[in-house]
C-alpha positions as CSV (number, residue, x, y, z in Angstrom):
1,X,-3.2,21.3,67.7
2,X,-1.4,18.2,66.7
3,X,0.0,17.7,70.2
4,X,-3.5,18.0,71.7
5,X,-4.9,15.5,69.2
6,X,-2.1,13.0,69.8
7,X,-2.6,13.3,73.6
8,X,-6.4,12.8,73.2
9,X,-5.8,9.6,71.2
10,X,-4.2,7.9,74.2
11,X,-6.6,6.0,76.4
12,X,-4.1,4.3,78.7
13,X,-5.3,2.5,81.8
14,X,-3.9,3.0,85.3
15,X,-0.6,1.2,85.8
16,X,0.3,1.1,82.1
17,X,3.4,2.6,80.6
18,X,3.5,5.2,77.7
19,X,6.6,6.3,75.8
20,X,6.7,9.3,73.4
21,X,9.4,9.5,70.8
22,X,10.5,13.1,70.2
23,X,8.6,14.5,73.1
24,X,9.8,18.1,72.6
25,X,9.0,20.3,75.7
26,X,6.5,17.7,77.1
27,X,3.2,19.1,75.8
28,X,1.7,15.7,74.9
29,X,3.0,13.9,78.0
30,X,1.6,16.6,80.3
31,X,-1.8,16.3,78.7
32,X,-1.8,12.5,78.9
33,X,-0.7,12.6,82.5
34,X,-3.6,15.0,83.4
35,X,-6.2,12.8,81.7
36,X,-4.9,9.3,82.5
37,X,-4.3,8.9,86.2
38,X,-1.6,6.5,87.5
39,X,-0.1,6.1,84.1
40,X,3.7,6.0,83.9
41,X,5.3,8.1,81.2
42,X,8.6,8.5,79.5
43,X,9.7,11.0,76.9
44,X,12.6,10.6,74.5
45,X,14.2,13.8,73.2
46,X,17.5,14.5,71.5
47,X,17.5,18.3,72.0
48,X,19.0,19.0,75.5
49,X,17.2,22.3,75.9
50,X,13.8,20.8,75.0
51,X,14.4,17.8,77.3
52,X,15.1,20.2,80.2
53,X,11.9,22.1,79.5
54,X,9.9,18.9,79.3
55,X,11.2,17.9,82.8
56,X,10.3,21.3,84.2
57,X,6.8,21.2,82.6
58,X,6.1,17.8,84.1
59,X,7.4,18.9,87.5
60,X,5.5,22.2,87.6
61,X,2.3,20.4,86.8
62,X,2.8,17.8,89.5
63,X,3.6,14.8,87.3
64,X,7.3,14.5,87.9
65,X,6.8,11.4,90.2
66,X,5.4,9.3,87.3
67,X,7.1,10.8,84.3
68,X,10.7,10.8,83.1
69,X,12.6,12.4,80.2
70,X,15.6,10.7,78.7
71,X,18.1,12.0,76.1
72,X,18.0,9.9,73.1
73,X,17.8,9.9,69.3
74,X,15.1,8.0,67.5
75,X,17.6,7.1,64.8
76,X,19.6,5.1,67.4
77,X,16.6,2.8,68.0
78,X,14.6,1.9,71.1
79,X,17.0,-0.8,72.2
80,X,19.7,1.8,72.8
81,X,17.6,3.0,75.7
82,X,17.9,-0.4,77.4
83,X,14.3,-0.3,78.8
84,X,11.6,-2.9,78.9
85,X,8.8,-2.7,76.3
86,X,5.9,-0.2,76.9
87,X,2.2,-0.6,76.6
88,X,1.8,2.5,74.4
89,X,4.3,4.2,72.0
90,X,3.3,7.5,70.5
91,X,4.8,10.2,68.2
92,X,4.2,13.2,66.1
93,X,7.1,12.7,63.7
94,X,8.5,15.6,61.7
95,X,6.4,15.9,58.6
96,X,9.1,16.0,56.0
97,X,12.0,13.7,55.0
98,X,13.4,15.8,52.2
99,X,14.8,19.3,53.1
100,X,14.0,20.3,49.6
101,X,10.3,19.7,50.0
102,X,9.7,22.9,51.9
103,X,11.2,26.3,52.6
104,X,13.9,25.7,55.1
105,X,12.8,26.5,58.7
106,X,14.9,28.3,61.2
107,X,17.9,26.2,62.2
108,X,16.5,25.9,65.8
109,X,13.2,24.5,64.5
110,X,14.7,22.2,61.8
111,X,14.4,19.1,63.9
112,X,10.7,19.6,64.4
113,X,10.1,19.7,60.6
114,X,12.7,17.5,59.0
115,X,13.0,13.8,59.9
116,X,16.7,13.4,59.2
117,X,16.6,9.6,59.1
118,X,13.2,9.3,57.4
119,X,9.8,8.2,58.6
120,X,11.0,4.6,58.8
121,X,13.3,5.4,61.7
122,X,10.3,6.6,63.7
123,X,8.1,3.7,62.9
124,X,10.9,1.2,63.7
125,X,11.4,2.9,67.0
126,X,7.7,2.8,67.9
127,X,7.3,-0.8,66.9
128,X,10.3,-1.9,68.9
129,X,9.1,0.1,71.9
130,X,5.9,-1.8,72.5
131,X,5.1,-5.3,73.7
132,X,3.0,-7.7,71.6
133,X,-0.5,-6.3,71.9
134,X,0.8,-2.9,72.7
135,X,-0.6,0.2,70.9
136,X,1.2,2.7,68.6
137,X,-0.4,6.0,67.8
138,X,1.0,8.4,65.2
139,X,-0.3,11.7,63.9
140,X,1.0,12.8,60.5
141,X,0.2,14.3,57.1
142,X,-2.7,12.6,55.4
143,X,-0.7,12.1,52.2
144,X,1.8,9.9,54.1
145,X,-0.9,7.4,55.2
146,X,0.1,4.7,52.7
147,X,3.7,5.0,53.9
148,X,2.7,4.7,57.6
149,X,0.6,1.6,56.9
150,X,3.3,0.0,54.9
151,X,6.1,0.7,57.5
152,X,4.0,-0.3,60.5
153,X,2.4,-3.2,58.7
154,X,5.5,-5.4,58.8
155,X,4.9,-6.1,62.5
156,X,1.6,-4.5,63.4
157,X,-2.1,-4.8,62.5
158,X,-5.5,-3.9,63.8
159,X,-5.2,-0.5,62.3
160,X,-7.6,2.3,63.2
161,X,-7.5,5.5,61.1
162,X,-9.1,8.8,62.0
163,X,-8.9,11.5,59.4
164,X,-8.6,15.1,60.7
165,X,-10.3,17.8,58.5
166,X,-10.3,21.5,58.9
167,X,-13.9,21.7,57.6
168,X,-16.3,18.9,56.7
169,X,-16.3,19.8,53.0
170,X,-12.5,19.8,52.7
171,X,-10.0,16.9,52.4
172,X,-8.2,15.7,55.5
173,X,-4.8,17.2,56.0
174,X,-3.9,15.0,59.0
175,X,-4.5,11.5,60.0
176,X,-4.3,9.8,63.4
177,X,-3.2,6.1,63.0
178,X,-3.5,3.5,65.8
179,X,-1.8,0.1,65.3
180,X,-1.4,-2.9,67.6
181,X,1.8,-4.8,67.5
182,X,1.0,-8.3,66.3
183,X,-2.6,-7.3,65.9
184,X,-4.8,-9.2,63.4
185,X,-8.1,-7.4,63.4
186,X,-9.4,-5.8,60.2
187,X,-8.5,-2.2,59.5
188,X,-11.1,0.3,60.6
189,X,-11.6,3.7,58.9
190,X,-13.3,5.9,61.5
191,X,-15.4,9.1,61.1
192,X,-13.4,12.2,60.6
193,X,-12.7,14.7,63.3
194,X,-13.8,18.1,61.9
195,X,-12.1,21.0,63.6
196,X,-14.1,24.0,62.4
197,X,-17.5,24.7,60.9
198,X,-18.9,27.7,59.0
199,X,-20.8,29.2,61.9
200,X,-17.9,31.5,63.0
201,X,-17.1,29.5,66.2
202,X,-13.4,28.9,66.6
203,X,-13.9,25.1,66.8
204,X,-16.6,22.5,66.5
205,X,-18.0,21.3,69.9
206,X,-16.1,18.0,69.6
207,X,-12.8,19.7,68.8
208,X,-13.3,22.2,71.6
209,X,-13.9,19.5,74.1
210,X,-10.8,17.6,73.0
211,X,-8.6,20.7,73.1
212,X,-9.9,21.6,76.6
213,X,-9.0,18.1,77.8
214,X,-12.7,17.3,78.5
215,X,-13.0,14.5,76.1
216,X,-10.8,11.7,74.6
217,X,-10.7,11.2,70.8
218,X,-12.0,7.7,71.0
219,X,-11.1,4.7,68.9
């Protein structure tokens, strides 16, 4: 779900360049490639097995000619990649900094749940990865919103925040945050995306369209 929402939040124009920090097996990049024609993509992944699967997924789906996967650690910073700045930098960072904050996941899944170097390492990477005027998109826990705004706010602005709620009458558990490097526009709090209703349908119509790749999230 989080991967689909992150991909739907990218509205990249043809010819632009998108980088994903911690791309895993390439689920987000594959969805972005399918919806945004002629966009050039790069994924950064420290796990060699996941990086190999990401390359295979992109190749199998016919996007290998405009997408690349590089081995790299977010903690090392964007400059360690020695690449020019991108137009978009996106991420679904691990949701926890403190291993004591949750029941320990299986060792193979630890990297997806625990940000060893903290959320700041991810926001620093994303901010360094985009040009001035470039866009950053993050999906994370709603209770980390203040931290995300503080960390990105040192060099970014023009924030747009979209809460994600399981039901309309429940608090948001996730937030999608878009920021613009060197942006100066006022912060915008957007209508929430509601995933389910009480009718018995699996998803709301809006959520279903997004999950099927038929609609973008919109900012």
